[in-house]
N, C-alpha and C positions, 0 to 999 in steps of 0.2 A: 565560202570555202571552195577551193579548186578540187576538181575530181581528177585523181591520178589515173585510174583505169575505169573504163566503163564497159561492162560486158552485159549485153542485152540477153534476157532469158530466152528470147525467140531464137537467137542463133544457137544456143545450147540445145534447144528442143529440136531444131532442124538437124543438128549433128546426130542426135540420138535416133531420130526417126529415119534418117537416110542411110542406115546401115544396110549392107547387102543381105545379111542373114536376118530372118524374121525373129524378133526377140519375144520372149515370154511377156505377156502384157503386164503381169504383176511386177516383173523386174523393171520393165520400162517405166511403170508408174513410180516405183521406188526411186529410180534414177532421176526422174523429173522432180520429185519432192526434195531430193538431196540438192539438186541444182537450185531450186527455189530458196532453200534454207541458207545457202552460202551467201555471205555478204558480197554485194555487187561492187560497191564503191568504197575505196579506202583512201584516207587522206595521207598526205606526206608524213605527218606525225605518226599515224598508225603504222604506216609501212616501216618507218625508222624503228619504232618500238618492236615490231614483229621481227625485223632483221636482227636487232640486238638480242632479243629473246632466243632466236634460233641459234645465234652464235654461242650464247652462254650454254644453251642446251647441248650443242655439239661438243663444246669443251668439256662439259660435265660427263658426257657419254664416253669420250676418249679417255678421260682421266679414270673413269670407273673401269673401262676395259683394261687399262694399263695396271691398275691396282689388282684387278682380278687375275691377270696374267702373272703378276709378281707373286701373288698368294699361291697360285697353283704350282709355280716353280719351287717356292719355298717348301710347300707340302711334299713335293716330289723329292727334294733334297733330304728332308727329314726321313722319308720313307726309305731312301737309299742308305742313309747312315744307319738306320735301325737294321736293315738287311745285312749290312757289312758287319755290324756288331754281333749279330746272331751267328754269322759264319765264323767269326773269330773264336767264339766259344767262351767268352769271359762271363 
């Protein structure tokens, strides 16, 4: 298998430790553990799956926002109609 991207954990450790401001040791340890847990190497197939998954996720998110916006405008219109009916006095 070919390796698409290779990130060595040593470089991420150096980036975390070389910050100008001294960090909390517990926070630094948590960041190191997070860096270790992340998958280092992804194959082309995994990258393609991840890309398609992200695209579907983005489409779903935009569709949900659009639907929610339409619902809020619909509710607003109903509210306005009720208000106008009350003012008419029927």
